[in-house]
C-alpha positions as CSV (number, residue, x, y, z in Angstrom):
1,M,-23.7,117.5,-111.7
2,G,-25.1,114.9,-114.1
3,N,-23.8,112.1,-111.9
4,C,-25.3,113.8,-109.0
5,I,-28.7,113.9,-110.7
6,E,-28.4,110.2,-111.7
7,W,-27.7,109.1,-108.1
8,Y,-30.2,111.5,-106.6
9,D,-32.8,109.4,-108.3
10,F,-31.4,106.2,-106.8
11,G,-31.3,107.8,-103.4
12,V,-35.0,108.7,-103.6
13,F,-35.9,105.2,-104.8
14,G,-33.6,103.5,-102.3
15,F,-35.0,105.3,-99.3
16,M,-38.7,105.0,-99.8
17,P,-39.1,101.7,-101.7
18,A,-42.1,100.5,-99.5
19,I,-44.0,103.7,-100.1
20,L,-43.4,103.6,-103.9
21,G,-44.4,100.0,-104.0
22,Q,-47.7,100.8,-102.3
23,V,-48.3,103.9,-104.4
24,F,-47.7,102.3,-107.8
25,F,-48.3,98.6,-107.2
26,N,-50.8,98.6,-104.4
27,A,-48.5,96.4,-102.4
28,S,-50.1,94.9,-99.3
29,S,-47.0,95.0,-97.0
30,T,-43.8,97.0,-96.7
31,S,-41.6,94.0,-97.7
32,E,-43.8,93.3,-100.8
33,G,-43.7,97.0,-101.7
34,A,-39.9,97.2,-101.4
35,L,-39.5,94.1,-103.6
36,A,-41.8,95.6,-106.2
37,T,-39.8,98.8,-106.2
38,F,-36.5,96.9,-106.5
39,A,-37.9,94.9,-109.3
40,V,-38.6,98.2,-111.2
41,L,-35.0,99.2,-110.6
42,A,-33.8,95.8,-111.9
43,I,-36.1,95.8,-115.0
44,T,-35.2,99.3,-116.1
45,F,-31.5,98.5,-115.8
46,I,-32.0,96.1,-118.7
47,V,-32.2,99.1,-121.1
48,R,-29.0,100.7,-119.8
49,P,-26.7,98.8,-122.1
50,F,-28.8,99.8,-125.1
51,G,-28.3,103.4,-124.1
52,S,-24.6,102.9,-123.9
53,F,-24.5,101.3,-127.3
54,V,-26.2,104.5,-128.7
55,F,-24.7,107.3,-126.6
56,G,-21.2,105.9,-126.2
57,P,-20.2,105.6,-129.9
58,L,-22.2,108.8,-130.6
59,G,-20.0,110.6,-128.1
60,D,-16.9,109.3,-129.9
61,K,-18.4,110.5,-133.2
62,I,-19.9,114.0,-132.5
63,G,-18.2,114.9,-129.3
64,R,-18.6,114.4,-125.5
65,Q,-20.3,117.7,-124.7
66,K,-23.3,117.4,-127.0
67,V,-24.2,113.9,-125.8
68,L,-23.8,114.8,-122.1
69,A,-26.2,117.7,-122.6
70,L,-28.8,115.3,-124.0
71,T,-28.4,112.7,-121.3
72,I,-28.9,115.2,-118.5
73,I,-32.2,116.4,-120.0
74,L,-33.5,112.9,-120.3
75,M,-32.4,111.8,-116.8
76,S,-33.7,114.8,-114.9
77,G,-36.8,115.2,-117.0
78,S,-37.9,111.6,-116.4
79,T,-37.3,111.8,-112.7
80,F,-39.2,115.0,-112.5
81,I,-42.2,113.6,-114.3
82,I,-42.4,110.6,-111.9
83,G,-43.4,113.1,-109.3
84,L,-46.4,114.1,-111.4
85,L,-47.8,110.6,-112.1
86,P,-51.2,109.4,-110.8
87,S,-51.1,106.6,-108.3
88,Y,-52.5,103.0,-108.5
89,A,-55.5,104.1,-106.5
90,T,-56.3,106.7,-109.3
91,I,-55.7,104.8,-112.6
92,G,-54.9,101.2,-111.5
93,P,-52.1,99.2,-113.1
94,A,-51.5,102.0,-115.6
95,A,-49.6,103.8,-112.8
96,A,-47.1,101.0,-112.7
97,V,-46.7,101.0,-116.5
98,L,-46.0,104.7,-116.6
99,L,-43.5,104.4,-113.8
100,I,-41.7,101.6,-115.6
101,L,-41.7,103.6,-118.9
102,L,-40.1,106.7,-117.2
103,R,-37.6,104.5,-115.4
104,T,-36.8,103.0,-118.8
105,I,-36.0,106.4,-120.2
106,Q,-33.9,107.2,-117.2
107,G,-32.0,104.0,-117.5
108,F,-31.5,104.4,-121.3
109,S,-30.0,107.9,-120.8
110,A,-27.9,106.8,-117.8
111,G,-26.2,104.4,-120.2
112,G,-24.4,107.4,-121.8
113,E,-24.0,109.5,-118.6
114,Y,-21.3,108.0,-116.4
115,G,-18.9,106.9,-119.1
116,G,-19.2,110.3,-120.8
117,A,-18.7,112.2,-117.6
118,A,-15.7,110.1,-116.7
119,T,-14.2,110.5,-120.2
120,F,-14.8,114.2,-120.1
121,I,-13.0,114.7,-116.8
122,A,-10.1,112.3,-117.7
123,E,-9.5,114.0,-121.0
124,Y,-9.4,117.5,-119.4
125,A,-7.2,116.4,-116.4
126,P,-3.4,116.6,-116.5
127,A,-1.9,113.1,-116.5
128,R,-0.3,113.6,-113.1
129,R,-3.5,114.8,-111.4
130,R,-6.1,112.6,-113.1
131,G,-6.8,110.7,-109.8
132,F,-7.6,114.0,-108.1
133,W,-9.9,115.3,-110.7
134,G,-11.5,111.9,-111.4
135,S,-12.4,111.5,-107.7
136,W,-14.8,114.5,-108.0
137,L,-17.0,112.5,-110.3
138,E,-17.8,110.0,-107.5
139,F,-18.0,112.8,-105.1
140,G,-21.0,113.9,-107.2
141,T,-22.4,110.3,-106.9
142,L,-22.3,110.4,-103.1
143,V,-23.6,114.0,-103.0
144,G,-26.5,113.0,-105.3
145,F,-27.4,110.0,-103.3
146,A,-27.1,111.9,-100.0
147,M,-29.4,114.6,-101.3
148,G,-32.0,112.0,-102.4
149,A,-31.9,110.2,-99.1
150,G,-31.7,113.5,-97.2
151,F,-34.8,115.0,-98.8
152,V,-36.8,111.8,-98.3
153,T,-35.8,111.9,-94.6
154,I,-36.6,115.5,-94.2
155,F,-40.0,115.2,-95.8
156,T,-40.8,112.1,-93.9
157,V,-39.9,113.7,-90.5
158,A,-41.7,116.9,-91.4
159,L,-44.9,115.5,-93.0
160,G,-45.2,112.1,-91.3
161,D,-45.7,108.6,-92.8
162,E,-49.3,109.1,-93.8
163,A,-48.7,112.3,-95.7
164,M,-45.7,110.8,-97.4
165,R,-47.8,108.0,-98.7
166,E,-50.6,110.3,-99.8
167,W,-48.7,113.1,-101.6
168,G,-45.3,113.8,-99.9
169,W,-43.5,111.1,-102.0
170,R,-43.8,113.4,-105.0
171,L,-41.7,116.2,-103.6
172,P,-38.2,114.5,-103.8
173,F,-38.9,113.7,-107.5
174,L,-40.0,117.2,-108.4
175,I,-36.7,118.6,-107.1
176,A,-35.0,116.8,-110.0
177,G,-36.4,119.4,-112.3
178,P,-34.5,122.5,-111.0
179,L,-31.3,120.3,-110.6
180,G,-31.5,119.3,-114.3
181,I,-31.9,122.9,-115.4
182,I,-28.8,123.9,-113.5
183,G,-26.9,120.9,-114.9
184,L,-27.9,121.7,-118.4
185,Y,-26.8,125.3,-118.1
186,L,-23.4,124.2,-116.8
187,R,-22.9,121.6,-119.6
188,N,-23.9,124.1,-122.3
189,K,-21.1,126.4,-121.0
190,L,-18.4,123.8,-121.6
191,E,-16.3,123.2,-124.6
192,D,-15.5,119.7,-125.8
193,T,-12.4,118.0,-124.4
194,P,-9.0,119.0,-125.7
195,L,-8.3,115.4,-126.8
196,F,-11.5,115.1,-128.8
197,Q,-10.9,118.5,-130.5
198,E,-7.4,117.4,-131.3
199,I,-8.6,114.2,-133.2
200,E,-11.3,116.2,-134.9
201,K,-8.7,118.7,-136.3
202,K,-6.5,115.8,-137.4
203,N,-9.5,114.0,-139.0
204,Q,-8.9,111.0,-136.8
205,V,-12.5,110.5,-135.6
206,E,-13.7,107.0,-136.3
207,K,-16.5,106.9,-138.9
208,S,-17.9,103.8,-137.1
209,P,-16.7,103.9,-133.5
210,L,-18.8,100.9,-132.4
211,K,-17.4,98.6,-135.1
212,A,-13.9,99.7,-134.3
213,L,-14.4,99.3,-130.6
214,L,-15.9,95.8,-130.8
215,K,-13.2,94.7,-133.3
216,K,-10.1,96.0,-131.5
217,H,-11.0,96.5,-127.8
218,W,-13.4,93.7,-126.8
219,T,-10.9,92.3,-124.3
220,S,-10.6,95.7,-122.6
221,I,-14.4,95.8,-122.3
222,L,-14.4,92.3,-120.7
223,H,-11.7,93.4,-118.2
224,L,-13.7,96.6,-117.4
225,I,-16.9,94.6,-116.8
226,G,-15.1,92.3,-114.4
227,I,-13.7,95.3,-112.3
228,V,-17.1,97.1,-112.3
229,V,-18.9,93.9,-111.0
230,M,-17.3,94.5,-107.5
231,L,-18.0,98.2,-107.6
232,N,-21.7,97.8,-108.6
233,V,-22.6,95.1,-106.1
234,A,-21.0,97.1,-103.3
235,D,-22.4,100.4,-104.4
236,Y,-26.0,99.1,-104.8
237,I,-25.9,97.2,-101.5
238,V,-24.9,100.3,-99.6
239,I,-27.0,102.8,-101.6
240,T,-30.3,101.0,-102.5
241,Y,-30.5,98.0,-100.3
242,L,-28.8,98.5,-96.9
243,E,-31.4,100.7,-95.2
244,T,-34.2,98.3,-96.2
245,Y,-32.0,95.3,-95.1
246,L,-31.3,96.8,-91.7
247,K,-35.0,97.7,-91.0
248,D,-36.9,94.9,-92.7
249,V,-34.5,92.0,-92.5
250,V,-32.5,92.2,-89.3
251,G,-35.1,94.3,-87.5
252,F,-33.3,97.5,-86.5
253,S,-36.0,100.0,-85.5
254,G,-36.2,103.8,-85.7
255,H,-34.2,106.2,-87.8
256,A,-30.8,104.9,-86.6
257,P,-30.0,102.9,-89.8
258,L,-30.8,105.9,-92.1
259,L,-28.8,108.3,-90.0
260,I,-25.8,106.0,-89.7
261,I,-25.8,105.4,-93.5
262,L,-26.0,109.2,-94.1
263,A,-23.1,109.7,-91.7
264,T,-21.1,107.0,-93.4
265,I,-21.7,108.7,-96.8
266,A,-20.5,112.0,-95.2
267,L,-17.3,110.3,-94.2
268,M,-16.9,108.8,-97.7
269,L,-17.2,112.4,-99.1
270,I,-14.4,113.5,-96.8
271,L,-12.1,110.6,-97.8
272,I,-12.7,110.3,-101.5
273,V,-10.7,113.2,-102.9
274,P,-7.6,112.5,-100.6
275,I,-7.7,108.9,-101.8
276,G,-7.8,110.2,-105.4
277,I,-4.7,112.4,-104.7
278,L,-3.0,109.4,-103.1
279,S,-3.6,107.3,-106.3
280,D,-1.7,110.0,-108.3
281,K,1.3,109.3,-106.0
282,I,1.3,105.5,-105.4
283,G,-0.8,104.4,-108.4
284,R,-4.3,103.0,-108.9
285,K,-3.5,99.3,-108.7
286,P,-2.5,99.3,-105.0
287,I,-5.7,101.0,-104.0
288,L,-7.8,98.7,-106.2
289,I,-6.1,95.6,-104.8
290,A,-6.7,96.8,-101.2
291,S,-10.4,97.3,-102.0
292,C,-10.7,93.9,-103.6
293,A,-8.9,92.1,-100.7
294,S,-11.1,93.9,-98.2
295,F,-14.3,92.7,-99.9
296,L,-13.0,89.2,-99.9
297,V,-12.4,89.2,-96.1
298,L,-14.7,91.7,-94.4
299,P,-18.3,91.2,-95.6
300,I,-19.2,88.2,-93.4
301,P,-17.9,89.9,-90.2
302,A,-19.5,93.2,-91.2
303,F,-23.0,91.8,-91.8
304,S,-22.7,89.5,-88.8
305,L,-21.9,92.6,-86.7
306,M,-24.9,94.4,-88.2
307,G,-27.2,91.5,-87.2
308,A,-25.8,91.4,-83.7
309,A,-26.3,95.2,-83.5
310,A,-30.0,94.8,-84.4
311,D,-30.5,92.3,-81.6
312,D,-29.3,94.8,-79.1
313,Q,-30.3,98.0,-81.0
314,N,-26.7,99.0,-80.7
315,G,-25.9,102.0,-82.9
316,W,-22.2,101.8,-82.4
317,Q,-21.9,98.2,-83.5
318,L,-24.1,99.0,-86.5
319,A,-21.9,101.9,-87.5
320,L,-18.8,99.7,-87.3
321,G,-20.4,97.1,-89.5
322,V,-21.4,99.6,-92.1
323,L,-17.9,101.2,-92.1
324,M,-16.4,97.8,-92.8
325,I,-18.3,97.8,-96.1
326,A,-18.1,101.6,-96.9
327,V,-14.3,102.0,-96.6
328,P,-13.4,99.4,-99.2
329,L,-16.1,100.9,-101.4
330,V,-14.7,104.4,-101.2
331,L,-11.3,103.1,-102.2
332,I,-12.6,101.9,-105.6
333,L,-14.9,104.8,-106.0
334,A,-12.0,107.3,-105.6
335,V,-9.9,105.8,-108.4
336,L,-12.5,104.5,-110.8
337,A,-12.9,107.5,-113.1
338,A,-9.2,107.9,-113.4
339,T,-8.6,104.2,-114.1
340,L,-11.2,103.0,-116.6
341,P,-10.9,105.8,-119.3
342,A,-7.2,104.9,-119.5
343,M,-8.2,101.4,-120.8
344,F,-9.2,102.8,-124.2
345,P,-7.8,105.2,-126.8
346,T,-9.4,108.5,-127.5
347,Q,-11.3,107.4,-130.6
348,E,-13.2,104.7,-128.8
349,R,-12.9,105.9,-125.1
350,Y,-16.5,107.1,-124.5
351,G,-18.0,104.0,-126.2
352,G,-15.7,101.5,-124.6
353,F,-16.2,102.9,-121.1
354,S,-19.9,103.3,-121.4
355,I,-20.7,99.9,-122.9
356,G,-18.5,98.0,-120.5
357,Y,-19.7,99.9,-117.4
358,S,-23.4,99.7,-118.4
359,V,-23.4,96.0,-119.2
360,S,-21.8,95.2,-115.9
361,T,-24.2,97.6,-114.1
362,A,-27.2,96.1,-115.7
363,A,-26.2,92.5,-115.0
364,F,-24.8,92.9,-111.5
365,G,-25.6,96.3,-110.1
366,G,-29.2,97.1,-110.9
367,T,-30.3,93.5,-110.1
368,A,-28.3,93.2,-106.8
369,S,-31.0,94.6,-104.5
370,Y,-33.7,92.4,-105.9
371,I,-31.6,89.2,-106.1
372,I,-30.2,89.6,-102.6
373,G,-33.6,90.5,-101.1
374,S,-35.1,87.4,-102.8
375,L,-32.3,85.1,-101.6
376,V,-32.6,86.3,-98.0
377,K,-36.4,85.9,-98.1
378,S,-36.3,82.4,-99.7
379,T,-33.4,80.9,-97.6
380,G,-33.8,82.8,-94.3
381,D,-30.0,83.4,-94.4
382,N,-29.3,87.1,-93.5
383,L,-25.7,86.8,-94.7
384,W,-26.5,86.6,-98.4
385,P,-25.4,90.3,-99.0
386,A,-22.0,89.2,-97.7
387,Y,-21.8,86.1,-99.9
388,Y,-22.8,88.1,-103.0
389,L,-20.3,90.8,-102.3
390,M,-17.4,88.3,-101.8
391,G,-18.3,86.6,-105.0
392,A,-18.2,89.9,-106.9
393,A,-14.7,90.6,-105.4
394,A,-13.5,87.2,-106.5
395,I,-14.6,88.0,-110.1
396,A,-12.9,91.4,-110.0
397,A,-9.6,90.1,-108.6
398,I,-8.4,88.8,-112.0
399,P,-8.9,91.9,-114.2
400,I,-7.5,94.1,-111.4
401,L,-4.3,92.0,-111.2
402,L,-4.0,92.1,-115.0
403,L,-4.6,95.9,-115.2
404,P,-1.6,97.9,-116.3
405,E,-0.7,100.9,-114.1
406,T,-1.7,104.1,-115.8
407,A,-1.1,106.7,-113.1
408,G,0.8,109.6,-114.6
409,V,0.5,108.3,-118.1
410,S,-1.0,110.6,-120.8
411,L,-4.2,109.3,-122.3
412,R,-2.7,110.0,-125.7
413,R,-0.4,107.1,-125.1
414,I,-3.2,104.6,-124.8
415,V,-3.4,102.6,-128.0
416,S,-5.3,99.3,-128.3
417,S,-5.2,98.5,-124.6
418,R,-1.5,99.1,-124.4
419,I,0.6,102.1,-123.2
420,I,3.2,103.6,-125.6
421,R,6.2,104.0,-123.3
422,R,8.7,106.9,-123.3
423,R,12.1,107.2,-121.7
424,K,11.4,110.8,-120.5
425,P,8.3,111.8,-118.6
426,E,6.0,114.3,-120.2
427,P,6.1,117.8,-118.9
428,A,3.6,118.6,-116.1
429,T,1.4,121.1,-117.9
430,P,-1.9,122.5,-116.7
431,G,-4.6,120.7,-118.7
432,G,-4.9,117.8,-121.0
433,A,-4.7,120.1,-124.1
434,S,-1.1,121.2,-123.5
435,E,0.4,117.7,-123.1
436,L,2.6,116.6,-125.9
437,P,1.1,114.0,-128.3
438,A,2.8,110.6,-128.7
439,S,5.3,110.4,-131.5
């Protein structure tokens, strides 16, 4: 639910960037408004690693549940308040300042959200079904984004462009309030994970998790950053940039780009859990390697096809081009939450995941839309999204190949980036709490 709220916000921003640019920055054109909105997204991502350095180690010290309850309040609250802000026409540049402030709070809290949610699910899941349960986290990502984009679409069709610019843009943001209340209620009903409760009872909680993490696991953080580069670039191209690219760059008219992207997300929702189940059977690495190889080969044909589709206004060609990017993306999305928590031991898992993920997201994900949009505009080359994505895949290839296979391995056997091996497999018991600890 928390991941859903985080990505609901991105869906709203990603599907009305021109309107928000005009409302808060008084942009004179749709392209200028979109770039201003993407700049806000990029700027606020700068604070995300700071949030991870605070919330990640805090989650390793006081528990996962308490921190996750706090992050969902901050995320949903800041998104809700954006819907109440006055516009540039009312208070001038102060409107942009207030928007950036609230996005900063949202970004800061998001620094502790994804890593904590993935850690929480992984530590509850039985070792042999961690891929299945972990895939539901990214299911929440796609649902949240689809909800954000869907509400923007519904309100735009129902109210019209003029009403959306005047006041309708507020409605999608205000919906985040009730979503946050539901999420907070659910999180307050949860106990902390069995693995964290276990190290608490044994007095094995680190007194200074951040110091221990940076001293013992910095190589794992670097590997995680490298893997997440590919995910983030692909994710943010599809989620926050692709609709703008198709309409404003290659010139696809009407609602076809939006509808095709929403249909593609629906297909990804259908595929993501079965792929998670498959990873429990064949391992995470084969799926990650397939995703990486696809992103090295397919982006140029995919974006070339999208451009050709725009010339003829051919929806089927466009759908095929989008699918060529979306299918490799869903491969990595399905296994990510099962793979990355297994790179760190329980005492530093929340912090290690959150810091590595947030640093990579800030550097390569949140900036992707703005950098790619600027490169396309300055060079006139519409294939820059493809080049950028292929470069990200080349970076990710090395840590993916170095990654040990952890499918079916208990998280209790993860010590200092290594796996404690046993001759006999652990019993398949329902829930992480009942698995036997390492000797």
